[in-house]
C-alpha positions in Angstrom: -37.8 -60.7 53.2 -40.4 -58.7 51.3 -40.2 -59.7 47.6 -40.3 -56.9 45.4 -43.5 -56.2 42.8 -42.7 -56.2 39.3 -44.3 -53.4 37.7 -44.1 -54.9 34.4 -45.8 -57.8 35.1 -48.9 -57.1 32.9 -46.8 -55.4 30.2 -48.5 -57.6 27.5 -47.6 -55.2 25.0 -43.6 -55.3 25.5 -43.5 -51.9 26.8 -40.7 -52.3 28.9 -37.7 -52.4 26.2 -38.8 -48.8 25.4 -39.1 -47.6 28.4 -35.8 -48.5 29.5 -34.6 -47.1 25.9 -35.9 -43.7 26.7 -34.7 -43.6 30.3 -31.2 -44.1 28.5 -32.0 -41.7 25.4 -33.2 -38.6 28.4 -29.9 -39.3 30.4 -27.6 -39.1 27.8 -28.8 -35.7 26.1 -29.9 -33.2 28.3 -30.8 -30.9 25.8 -33.9 -33.1 25.6 -36.2 -31.4 28.1 -39.6 -32.4 27.1 -40.4 -35.5 25.6 -43.6 -36.5 23.9 -44.8 -39.8 24.1 -47.2 -39.8 21.1 -50.4 -42.6 20.6 -53.5 -42.4 19.7 -56.7 -42.5 22.2 -57.0 -45.6 24.2 -53.5 -46.9 23.2 -52.0 -47.6 27.0 -50.4 -44.5 26.9 -51.5 -44.6 30.5 -50.2 -47.7 31.3 -47.0 -46.7 29.8 -46.2 -43.8 31.8 -47.8 -45.4 35.3 -45.4 -48.1 35.0 -42.2 -46.1 33.7 -42.9 -43.7 36.7 -43.1 -46.8 38.8 -39.7 -48.3 37.4 -38.1 -45.1 37.3 -39.1 -44.1 41.1 -36.2 -46.8 42.0 -33.6 -44.4 40.8 -35.1 -40.8 40.0 -37.6 -38.4 41.9 -40.9 -38.7 39.9 -44.4 -37.0 39.6 -47.3 -37.9 37.8 -49.5 -35.2 36.8 -52.9 -36.2 35.7 -53.7 -32.9 33.6 -57.2 -33.9 32.7 -58.1 -34.0 36.5 -57.1 -30.6 36.9 -59.0 -29.4 33.9 -61.3 -27.2 35.6 -58.4 -25.3 36.9 -58.2 -21.5 35.9 -54.3 -21.3 35.9 -52.5 -24.8 35.4 -49.4 -23.7 36.7 -51.3 -23.9 40.2 -52.3 -27.4 39.6 -48.9 -28.4 38.7 -47.0 -26.7 41.5 -49.5 -28.3 44.1 -49.1 -31.5 42.6 -45.2 -31.7 42.9 -45.3 -30.3 46.2 -47.6 -33.1 47.2 -45.6 -35.6 45.8 -42.3 -34.9 46.6 -43.4 -34.1 50.3 -40.9 -36.1 53.3 -42.8 -39.3 54.2 -42.6 -38.1 57.9 -44.9 -34.9 57.1 -48.6 -35.4 57.8 -49.4 -34.0 54.3 -48.0 -36.5 52.4 -51.2 -39.0 53.1 -54.2 -38.7 51.7 -55.9 -36.4 54.3 -53.3 -34.3 54.3 -53.3 -33.4 50.7 -56.7 -32.5 50.6 -55.7 -29.2 51.6 -53.1 -26.8 49.5 -50.4 -25.5 51.5 -50.1 -22.0 50.5 -46.7 -21.6 52.3 -45.1 -24.2 50.8 -41.7 -23.0 49.0 -43.0 -23.2 45.1 -46.1 -22.2 45.6 -45.2 -18.9 47.1 -42.8 -18.0 44.6 -45.2 -19.2 41.7 -47.9 -16.8 43.0 -46.4 -13.7 41.4 -46.3 -15.1 38.3 -49.8 -16.3 38.5 -51.2 -13.1 39.4 -49.4 -11.7 36.4 -51.1 -14.3 34.0 -54.3 -13.1 35.6 -53.4 -9.1 35.2 -52.4 -10.0 31.6 -55.8 -11.8 31.0 -57.4 -8.6 31.3 -55.0 -6.2 29.0 -56.8 -6.6 26.2 -60.3 -6.2 27.7 -61.8 -2.8 27.5 -60.5 -0.4 30.2 -63.9 0.0 31.5 -64.4 -3.4 32.4 -60.9 -3.5 34.1 -61.6 -0.1 36.0 -65.4 -0.3 36.6 -67.5 2.6 35.6 -66.2 5.9 35.4 -64.9 8.9 33.4 -62.9 12.1 33.3 -60.0 12.6 35.6 -60.8 9.4 37.9 -60.5 7.2 35.0 -57.7 8.9 33.7 -55.7 8.5 36.8 -56.6 4.8 37.6 -55.2 4.0 33.9 -52.2 5.9 34.4 -52.0 4.2 38.2 -52.5 0.7 35.9 -49.9 1.1 33.3 -47.2 2.4 35.7 -48.1 -0.7 38.2 -47.5 -3.2 34.9 -44.0 -1.3 34.1 -43.2 -2.1 37.4 -44.6 -5.4 37.6 -42.7 -6.2 34.7 -39.5 -4.9 35.7 -39.7 -7.7 38.3 -40.4 -10.4 36.4 -37.3 -12.1 35.4 -36.2 -12.0 39.1 -39.4 -13.7 40.2 -39.1 -16.4 37.4 -35.6 -17.1 38.5 -36.9 -17.2 42.1 -39.5 -19.8 41.2 -37.1 -22.2 39.0 -34.8 -22.2 42.1 -37.3 -23.0 44.6 -38.1 -26.0 41.8 -34.8 -26.9 41.9 -34.3 -27.0 45.4 -37.4 -29.0 45.8 -36.7 -31.5 43.7 -33.0 -31.9 44.5 -34.3 -31.8 48.4 -36.4 -34.7 47.6 -33.9 -36.5 45.8 -31.2 -36.0 48.3 -33.7 -37.3 51.6 -34.4 -40.5 49.5 -30.9 -41.1 48.5 -32.3 -40.7 44.6 -30.7 -39.6 41.5 -30.9 -36.5 39.6 -32.6 -35.8 37.3 -36.4 -35.5 38.3 -38.7 -36.7 36.1 -42.3 -35.4 35.6 -44.8 -37.5 34.0 -47.9 -35.4 31.9 -50.8 -37.7 31.3 -54.3 -37.1 29.7 -52.8 -33.5 27.9 -55.0 -34.3 24.7 -58.5 -35.1 27.1 -58.1 -31.4 28.1 -59.9 -28.1 26.6 -57.9 -26.8 24.2 -57.0 -23.3 26.1 -55.9 -25.5 29.2 -53.5 -27.9 27.0 -51.8 -24.9 25.0 -51.3 -23.1 28.4 -50.1 -25.9 30.6 -47.5 -26.5 27.4 -46.7 -23.0 27.9 -46.1 -23.1 31.6 -43.5 -26.3 31.0 -41.7 -24.4 28.4 -41.1 -21.0 29.9 -40.8 -21.8 33.9 -39.8 -25.7 33.9 -36.4 -25.7 31.3 -34.1 -27.0 34.2 -31.3 -28.8 34.1 -31.9 -31.3 36.7 -35.5 -31.6 35.3 -37.5 -34.1 32.7 -40.7 -33.7 31.1 -42.5 -36.9 29.7 -45.9 -35.9 28.4 -48.4 -38.5 26.8 -50.4 -37.2 24.3 -52.3 -38.0 20.7 -50.2 -35.5 18.8 -53.4 -35.5 15.9 -56.2 -34.6 18.4 -53.6 -32.2 20.2 -53.0 -30.4 17.1 -56.9 -30.5 16.4 -57.3 -29.1 19.8 -54.8 -25.9 18.8 -56.7 -25.6 15.6 -60.1 -25.2 17.4 -58.3 -22.4 19.2 -56.4 -20.6 16.6 -58.3 -21.4 13.3 -58.3 -24.4 10.8 -56.0 -22.7 9.1 -53.3 -22.3 11.6 -50.1 -24.5 11.3 -50.5 -26.5 14.9 -48.1 -29.1 14.2 -45.2 -26.7 14.0 -46.7 -24.8 16.9 -46.5 -27.7 18.7 -42.9 -28.5 17.6 -42.2 -25.2 19.8 -42.8 -27.0 23.0 -41.3 -30.9 22.5 -37.7 -31.3 22.3 -38.1 -35.0 21.1 -40.9 -37.1 20.2 -41.5 -40.9 20.5 -44.5 -42.8 18.8 -45.6 -46.3 20.9 -45.7 -49.5 18.5 -49.4 -50.8 19.3 -49.1 -52.8 16.1 -48.1 -56.4 18.4 -51.7 -57.4 20.3 -50.9 -61.1 20.0 -49.8 -61.3 23.9 -52.3 -58.9 24.9 -55.0 -61.1 23.2 -53.5 -64.3 24.3 -53.8 -63.4 28.1 -56.8 -61.3 27.9 -59.1 -63.9 25.9 -60.9 -66.8 28.5 -61.6 -70.0 26.8 -64.9 -70.1 25.1 -66.6 -73.1 23.8 -66.6 -72.8 20.1 -66.9 -74.8 16.7 -63.3 -75.4 15.6 -62.7 -74.2 12.0 -59.3 -75.4 11.7 -57.6 -72.4 11.2 -53.7 -72.5 10.3 -52.8 -70.8 13.5 -48.6 -70.8 12.7 -49.1 -70.1 8.9 -47.6 -73.6 7.8 -49.9 -75.2 4.9 -49.0 -78.6 4.4 -49.3 -80.0 0.8 -52.7 -81.5 -0.5 -53.2 -84.9 -1.5 -55.2 -83.6 -4.6 -53.0 -82.5 -7.4 -55.6 -80.4 -8.5 -56.1 -78.6 -5.6 -54.1 -75.6 -5.0 -52.4 -74.5 -1.8 -52.6 -70.9 -0.5 -49.3 -69.5 1.6 -50.1 -66.9 4.0 -49.2 -63.3 2.5 -48.2 -60.3 4.3 -52.0 -59.4 5.8 -52.7 -62.7 6.7 -53.0 -63.2 10.1 -50.8 -65.8 11.8 -48.9 -66.4 15.2 -46.2 -68.9 16.3 -46.7 -67.9 19.6 -47.1 -71.2 21.8 -50.7 -72.1 23.1 -52.1 -69.6 20.6 -55.7 -70.5 19.7 -58.0 -70.0 16.9 -60.1 -67.9 18.8 -57.3 -65.7 19.8 -56.4 -65.2 16.3 -59.8 -64.2 15.1 -59.7 -61.5 17.5 -56.1 -60.2 16.7 -57.6 -60.3 13.0 -60.5 -58.4 13.7 -58.9 -55.8 15.8 -57.0 -55.1 12.7 -59.9 -55.0 10.6 -61.7 -52.8 12.4 -58.8 -50.8 13.8 -59.9 -51.2 17.5 -57.3 -49.4 20.1 -55.9 -51.4 23.1 -58.6 -49.5 25.4 -61.9 -50.5 23.6 -60.6 -54.3 23.4 -60.7 -55.3 26.8 -64.4 -54.4 26.4 -64.8 -56.2 23.2 -63.7 -59.2 24.7 -65.9 -59.0 28.2 -69.1 -58.1 25.6 -67.8 -61.8 23.9 -67.6 -63.9 27.1 -70.9 -62.4 28.1 -72.6 -63.3 25.0 -71.0 -66.9 24.5 -72.5 -67.5 28.4 -76.0 -66.5 27.4 -75.7 -68.4 24.4 -74.2 -71.5 25.8 -72.7 -74.7 24.5 -70.5 -74.6 21.4 -70.3 -71.2 19.7 -69.6 -69.9 16.4 -66.9 -67.7 17.6 -65.7 -65.8 14.6 -69.9 -64.6 14.0 -69.9 -63.9 17.7 -67.1 -61.7 17.8 -67.5 -59.9 14.0 -70.7 -58.9 15.7 -69.4 -57.3 18.5 -66.7 -55.5 16.4 -69.1 -54.6 14.1 -71.9 -53.5 16.7 -68.6 -51.2 18.6 -68.2 -49.9 15.7 -71.3 -47.4 15.4 -71.0 -47.9 11.6 -74.4 -47.2 9.9 -73.9 -50.6 7.9 -74.2 -52.5 11.0 -78.1 -52.0 11.3 -78.4 -53.5 7.7 -77.5 -56.9 8.7 -81.1 -57.8 9.8 -82.4 -56.7 6.2 -82.7 -59.5 3.3 -82.1 -56.7 0.4 -79.2 -55.0 2.3 -76.9 -57.4 4.0 -74.6 -57.6 0.8 -74.2 -54.5 0.5 -73.7 -53.4 4.4 -70.6 -55.9 4.3 -69.4 -54.6 1.3 -69.8 -51.0 2.1 -68.0 -51.0 5.6 -65.1 -53.1 3.8 -64.5 -50.2 1.4 -65.0 -47.2 3.7 -63.2 -48.6 7.0 -61.9 -52.0 6.8 -58.7 -53.2 6.6 -57.5 -56.0 4.6 -56.8 -59.0 6.7 -57.0 -62.8 5.8 -56.6 -66.3 7.6 -55.0 -68.9 6.3 -56.8 -72.3 5.8 -55.4 -75.1 3.6 -57.0 -74.2 0.4 -58.0 -70.6 1.0 -57.0 -67.3 2.3 -60.7 -65.8 3.1 -60.8 -62.5 4.1 -63.1 -61.5 7.2 -65.9 -60.3 4.8 -65.7 -63.6 2.7 -66.4 -65.4 6.0 -69.2 -63.1 7.3 -71.0 -63.3 4.4 -70.6 -66.8 4.2 -72.5 -66.8 7.8 -75.1 -64.2 6.4 -75.8 -66.3 3.1 -76.4 -69.3 5.7 -78.8 -66.9 7.5 -80.7 -65.7 4.7 -81.1 -69.0 2.4 -84.0 -70.9 2.1 -83.9 -74.8 2.3 -83.5 -75.1 -1.6 -80.8 -72.6 -1.4 -79.2 -74.3 1.3 -79.5 -77.4 -0.5 -77.6 -76.1 -3.6 -74.7 -74.7 -0.9 -73.9 -78.2 0.1 -72.1 -79.0 -3.2 -68.5 -78.1 -3.7 -67.6 -76.1 -0.3 -64.3 -75.9 0.5 -62.5 -76.0 4.2 -64.2 -73.9 6.8 -67.2 -73.1 5.3 -67.9 -77.0 5.0 -67.6 -77.4 8.4 -70.1 -74.2 9.4 -72.6 -75.4 6.9 -73.2 -79.1 8.4 -72.6 -77.5 11.8 -75.9 -75.6 10.9 -78.4 -77.5 8.9 -79.5 -79.8 11.3 -82.0 -79.3 14.1 -82.5 -75.2 15.3 -78.8 -74.5 14.7 -79.8 -71.6 12.2 -82.5 -70.4 14.4 -79.8 -70.4 17.5 -77.7 -68.6 15.2 -80.2 -66.1 14.2 -80.0 -65.4 18.2 -76.8 -63.9 17.9 -77.6 -60.4 17.3 -79.9 -60.1 19.8 -77.7 -61.2 22.3 -75.0 -59.0 20.9 -77.2 -55.6 21.7 -77.7 -56.9 25.1 -73.8 -57.6 25.5 -73.2 -54.0 24.1 -74.2 -52.6 27.3 -71.6 -53.8 29.6 -68.7 -51.7 30.1 
């Protein structure tokens, strides 16, 4: 017997419960026709929609429309209708296969009913244009007659609009109902719209308008994935910076759901490979034992201290989680950062100083001007402090006698790189916990010289994508 594939097998961000909640919510609330799944760019919206669609397809007719892939189209209604036609074809229909999908079936039911509406849209596009542009060069009675004919045509056309909209909606309902019946599926149908916030502003607005005007149907639900802030910005680019774009968007969405991207521990745990590294002995779980020395304070983790109780979670993984929070990295970017860290570590060989290597990868990828100042003896302190105050988030790690922040750790590595022999001797006194480990791993042989190569290797790894 064929074993069913688990579409959530690689769900490292725990999206499945959100999917199940939203499915029940949409089925229980018929008035919610359009749901906006809101999350920043690169935070896993496409993954969420694709897995949700695959899971929901077991019970309902589902269509996935990538808006950005059809951004070149002059009319979003035509692109959307074509997508619905293609993805709801019977499996025995030859055009349901890849070769058959290359051609648009203009005789298809929904497309035929959409054509008059699309034509009306094209007419409306020209209504505001100078009459001479519309009817060509000319004057006198011919021009007047042409204008009169145009007005009469528009009035007649407008009288048929309501009937044509009803016919189009009926064709959509018939298509989706037929697809459900032929495949033993339940109503309603679900249409997923992805990458809307990547589209040119006018196309995104027009697509939302088409959905609002022509697809508010009893047995049809739309799920639109977008970055609401970016979408609002795009709308202001069309209507002006003073335009109330957030309120305008509320016209199109009946409800909004925000994806939670705060818990990235599982993703990092599964994604970051083992890398030979110097162990700094971070308290991963946050448990801090009492010190044997009465005069040494023991520091308990605080709200901004990164810890994990996940079995098997490693020190390197904790550093990556902390750096993600500090540099405000989205999920899509993280995969590439891990690739760069691994490639740089492979190039350097041996036990690497993982925190310093990862810090450089994240800092380089941030495109911050301060990164370039790390090379200069008179600028590196200011560079770290400047980035921290303007773009960094408060993140600390738990050690037995200290809760150092990410800038604290970065500055110690930079101090080691820039210190002369005398300064290194002075540093050797009163070094707590991790600083002592780093110091004694670097003062012998060519260790510091090797550490200075990290920047050059990171520059090379940054070219990977």
